N, C-alpha and C positions, 0 to 999 in steps of 0.2 A: 615339911620333909614328908615325901611319899614312902610308905612303910611296907607295901605289897612287895612280896619275894625276899623280905629281910627277916633274918632270924630275930627272935626275941630278945636274946642277949646282946647282939649287935645293936638293936634299937635302944637298948638301955645304956650300953656303952656310948653310943652316939649322942644320947642326950647328956650323959655326963661330960663328954668332950666339950660341947657347947657351953658347959658352965665353969668348968675347972680346967686349969692349966695342967695338961698331961705332957711331960717332955718326950720328945721322939726316941725310940729305940729300934735300930734298925738291924735287920738280918743279914743283908749282903753288904760286904765290905771291900771287896777286890775291883778296883776301877778296871773296866774294860774298855771304855768309850769315853774320851774327854774332848768336848768340841769348844773350841775358844773362838771359832770362827775367823781363823787366818786365812781359810779358804772355804769353799763349799763342795769340796770333792766328794763327801759322804752324803750329799743330798741332792734330790731333784727338786725342780720348780714346780709347785702345784701339787694336784691330788689326782689320782687315777681315775676317778669316778665323776669329777666335776669338769665342766667346761667354762667356768668362770675366768675372768682375766686375772691370773695371779702373777705376782712379780717375785722375783729374789730379792732378799733383804740387801741393804747396802753394807759392805765390809767397812769397818771404821779403823781396824788395826788393833782394837781393843775390845771387840764385839762385833755384833750385827745389829744394824737398825732396820726395823721392820716398818713400813710405811703403807697406810691404807688411805685411800680417798674415795669420793663418791663413784669412781669408775675402776678402780683396781684394789685389790686386797693382797697382802705378802703371806706366803704359805710355802712352806718346805716340808718335804717328806723324806725320811731316812731311806737310803739305798738298801739298808740291812733290815732284817726282821728279827725281832727278839722274843723270847719265851722266859718269862720270870727275870726279876732282878729289881733293882732301885733306880728309878729314873728321876733326875733331877734338873729342873729349871732355875735359873738364877738370873734375874733381870729387873728392869724398871718398867711397870705397866703403865698404861695410859689411863686417864681418869674422865675421858670425854662420855657424854651422855649415851653416844651410840656405839662406842668402842666394844669389840667382841674379841679379845685376845683369848687364845686357847693352847693347851699343853696336853696332848692325848696320844692313845694308841689305838690302832684298828686293825682288822683284817676281815677278808671276805672271800668266799668262793660261791659256787652255784646254790648251796643250800646251808650255808653258814655265815653268820655275821657276828662279829664281836668288837666292842669299843669300850674303852677306859678314858674317862674324860676329867680334865682340870679347866674350867671355865671362868671368866670374869666378864659379866654383861653389864657394862657402863657403870662399873664400881670397883675399883682397883682393891678395896679393902673386903670385899665380899666374894669369897670363893664358892664355887658351885660344882658338885661332883655328880658325874653321870655314868651310868653303865648302860650299854645296849648290847642285846644278845638275841639270837634266834635264827631261822631260816634265811630272814632278809632284815634289813634295817627298819626298825620300829616294832618288831613283833614284841619284844619284852624290853621294859626298862625300868631302872631306878634312878631318880632323880632327886638331888638335894638342893635346896635354895638357901642362901643366907648364911653361910658359915662365915662370920666375922673376924677377920685377922687384920689388924691396922698395920698399915706400911709394909705390906707383903713384897718380899723380894725373892724368896725362894720357896718353892713346892715341891713336893716329893710324892711320886707314885710308888709305892712298893708292893709288887705283885709276886705272889709265892703260891706254891700248890695250896688250894684251900682257902686262900685268904688275899684280899686286896686292901691296902691301907694308904690313907693319904695323909699327908703332914704339911704344915706351912710354917716355915720361920722356926723350925726345931720344936714345933709342937704338933702333937696327934690331933686331927680334926675329924677322922671318919675311918670306920672299918666295915668291910662287908665279907662274911664267911659262910654263906649258903652253898654247900658243897655240892649240892643237886644241881646248881646253875654252874658253879665255877668248873666242877670236874667234866662236865659236858660240853660247855661253851668257850671256856677259857682255858683250853689245854693246847692251843697252836700258837705259833709265832705270829706277832703283830708288827706292823710298822709304827715309827714315831713320827708325829707331826708337831710342829710349831707354827702357829699363825696369828695374824692379827687380821681380823675381819671388820665388818661394819653390820650392825643390826638391820634386819629388813625394814624397820619403821623408820629409819634415818630419811628425813625428808628435805635435807639440805643439798643444794647441787654444788656446794665448795667444801665438802667435808675433808678433813685432813687430821691425821693423828700417827704417832710414832710409838713404838715399843722398842726400847733397847733390850737386848739379850746378851748378857756376858758369857755365859756357858751353859751347855748341856752336858750333863754326865751320866754315865750307866755304870751299876756296880752289879757284879753277881758273886 
């Protein structure tokens, strides 16, 4: 766990969350967006900053199936931007060695970049939490690796003024509350992204994996 830019008590709490089960307690309870993927009207295919070959997920009638191969990746970005709230992903994660599913928020302009991440890199039972901020991507970051949650199906980002919290299957797993960072860089609306990618080190020419997403919900 990288502790640069983390407050001391956040560091202590996050160590505690790794050892002990702390049930989730949420601030935002009013449902404002409930996506069960009967259509994709509220999403665009791909990402505005990338020219990779992205594809829409397949609608199944009871969710969305994201497919990635050695040539294509599935990624959708919300048509709307959000500032603060509880962002909930519910689905079945892949468990391939090179799979790279993610649920995240991001925004950018000429001299500002902000990103809030949940990622699973080749291990569906290990959640990785990231923050990026600065005048451009990569200026500053907080990254954590190896938050173990077995048989994960629901992850939550709760973003509020002065605090960002992460939860997995009803358990709190991480918190960040450095107001010097949050008040300056995380005070604007962000897009929501869901994707299934493939890690760069994948060396197979016939890679194929699936991620099934039952719902994406937002509470304010």
